[in-house]
N, C-alpha and C positions, 0 to 999 in steps of 0.2 A: 414667512412671506411678508414682504414690505408693501404697504399700500401708500402710494404717493397721491398728490393732489389730483392728478388726472383720473386715477382709479376711483377716488372718492367722488369726484364730479360725475363720473359715469354712473355710479350707484345712485347718487342724488337725482340725476336726470331720469334714471329708470323709475324711481318712485314717483316722480312728478308725471311722467308719461302715463304710467299705469293709473294714477289718480284721475287724469283727464279721460282716459279710455274707459275705465271700469268703475270708478267710484263716483265722481261728480255727476255723471248722467243719471245716476240712481238716487242722488240726494233729493229728498222730499218728493220722490216719484215712486216709492215702494208701496205695494199693497200688502195686506196681511199674509198672503201666500209667500211673499219674498222674505219674511222674517220668521226665524225659528228660535225657540227658547232652548238654552243648554241647561245649565244647572239651576237657574232661578229666573224670575221675571226681569231681573236686571242684567242677566248674562245672556246676550242674544248673538245670533249670527245672521247675516243677510247675504244675498247674492253678491253684493259688492265685496264682502270679506272673502268669500270662496273664489270668486273670479279674479280678484286682484292678487291673491296669494298664488293662484295657479299661474298667472302670467309672470309675476316676479320670479317665481321658482324656475320656470322654464327659461327665462332670460339669463338668470344666474348660472344655470347648468350649462347653457350654451357657452358662456364666457369662461366659466370656472368649472370644467367638467369633473374635476377631482374633489370639489368642495362638498361638504355636507350642508344641506339646507334644512333648517328647522323652522317650520311655520306653525302658527297657533292652530289653524284649522286642520292641518295634517295631523297634529298631535291629538286632536279630538277623535280622529279615526284610529290612531295607533300611538298609544301613550308610551310605548317602549322607545320611541324616537328620542324622548327626553334624555335617556341614559346614554345616548351616543355622543352628546355634545362635548363631554369632558375629554374624550379621547380623539376628537377630530383634529387633524393638523390645521385645517381651515374650515371654518363654518360661518354661515350667514344665518342670523336669527331674525325672523320677520314677524311683525304684527301688521297685517294688511290694513286693518281699520281699528286703531286703538280709540276707544270711546264709541263702541258700536251702539250702545243704548242711546247716546246723543244723536248719532247718525240716523238711527232708525226712527227717532222721534222728531227729527227735523231741527235739532239744535246744532249750530255750526261750530262745535268744539270737538274735533276728532283729528286724528293724524295717522300717518304711515310711519312706522318705526323699523329701522334696520340696524343691527349690530354686526360687526365683523369680529370674530373670535379666532385667534391663532394659538394653537396648543394650549387651550384652556384659559387664555387671557383675552379680555376685550381690548381691541386696539383701535376701534373706530365706532362711532355712533352717529346715526343720521335720523332726525325727526323732520318729516315733511308735513307742512300744513296745506292741504289741498284747497282750502278756502282762501287763505292769504297768499298762496302760491309762493311760499318761501320755505327755507330750511334753517334748522339749527344743527350744527355739525361739530363734533369733537374728534380729534385724532390724538392718540397716545403720544404725549411729549410735545405736542404742537399747539395746545390750547383749544379753545372753542370759539366759534363765530356764527353769526347769522349771515346766510347768503340770501340776498333779496331776489325778488322776481326779476329785477333788472341786472342781476349778477354783481351787485355791490356786496363786498365782504366787510363785516363789522365785528370786531372782537367783542366778546361778552365776558363779564365777570360776575361772580356771585355777590350778594349783598354784603356790606361790611358787618362784621360781628357786632352784636348789640345785646342788651339785657333781654332775658326771656320775656319780660313784660312789654317789650317793644316789638316783638316778633309777630310776623304774619306767616301762617303756614297752612299746608294742605294735609288733611287727615282723611284717609280712605276708610270710612266707617263700615262699609258694607261687608267687609271680610274679617272684622274684629269680633271676638267672642268674649264673654265674661270669664274671669273677673277683669281682664285687662280693659275690655270695652268700657265698663263702668268707671274704672280708675281714670282712664283718659278723658271720659266725658266729664268727670268731676274737675279734672285739672287743666283742661285745655283753655278754660276761661282765664287762666293766669297769663296767657299770651295776649297780645294785642287783639288778634282776630284769627279765625280759622275759616277755611273754605274747602270745598270739594267739587271738582269739575266732572267727576266720573270719567276722567281722561288723563292717564299718566303722561301722555305726550305733551299736553299743554301745561300740566303741573310742573314737569321737569323744565320745560322751556321757561316758565315764569321764574323759577328759582335759579336756574343757571344764568339767566340774564339780569339777576339782581333785583327783581321786582317783588320777590317774597323771600322768606328766610329759610323755611324748612318744609319737609314733606315726610309723612309717616305712612308706611304701607305694611300690611300684615301678610298679604298673599304675594309670594315671590315666584312668578313665572318669568322665564328669561326674556320672552318677547316684550314683556311689560317694562323691564327695568335695565337690561344691559346697556342699551343705547343711552338712556337718560342718565344713568349713574356715571358712565364714562364722560358724557358731555358736562355734567355737573362737576365732576372731579377736575376735568381739564379747565374749567372756568374758575378753579380755585377752591372748590368746596370739599367737604368731608362726608363720607358715607360709611356706615357700619350697621351690622345687624343689631338687634336689641341687646344682645349680650356683649356687645363691643367688638366682636370678631369681624374680620374683613368679609365683605360680600364678594362672592365669586360666581362665575357663570353656572357652576354645577349646583348651587344652592337653590332649594325649592321651599325652604321654610326658615324660621328664625326671625322674621320681620326685618324691616329696613327703616332706618332713620337717617335723613340727609340734612346737613346743616352748613352754615358758612365756614366753620372751621372746627377742629377737634374740641377746643374749649367750649364752644357754643353747643356742640353735640353733647358733651357731658352735662352742661347746664340744663339742656332740654330733657335729657334722659332722667336726670334727678328730679326735675320739676314735674314732668308729666307722669312719672311713675310713683310719686310720693303718696304715702298713705294718709 
């Protein structure tokens, strides 16, 4: 199935409308009963997550009745849904509120993420910023751009390749375990600087638009990475799992390192993993 600009605009507008309806009215308005812990104190779900996913899913099924819709919160209830992604002719993968910890604690760094997957390949990615009211969008073979709140479209490109010592990057520490965690903790100081937003949506936006050089993630859930990796690749970047293999929608482990190009990826892999 081909997704043209009109289809992508419809999807983008859907995310924005649901953010206005279900997400932003709850921002900084939640009480403790509206926030639940999943796997840890940093892994939360709120009414905004569940309601936004419910509405997005319903609208997608109305417009694309034969599509498979995979949402983060639905998978919390039925983990078997993850296994259906690789065989779906058309799938939409949703993270209704990426950066839920930030959202729940009043930090304005969160996003709504959607990936379009056709026969096991990501063909489009959309990340909406409900606070800034804009989007970063990538389409397979068509590049990536930012769509502003006033509908201005601006192409984006990843940062120019550079020496590891000049790189700024995001490292997602909370899902790393030893011995790799200790190795990376020792070596990341060889980069210019590192940061962590607790929000893949904004980390991908930063690196895809050339304002940072790399990102490293250990936990691979499709709603966290499919949209961002496609956007980053269409902006000229390179992504691979820690062993150098390609990252695919069906992958749930193996880590992920994204960089300006393949040569920089190799440099980062060598430096960050060095003994």
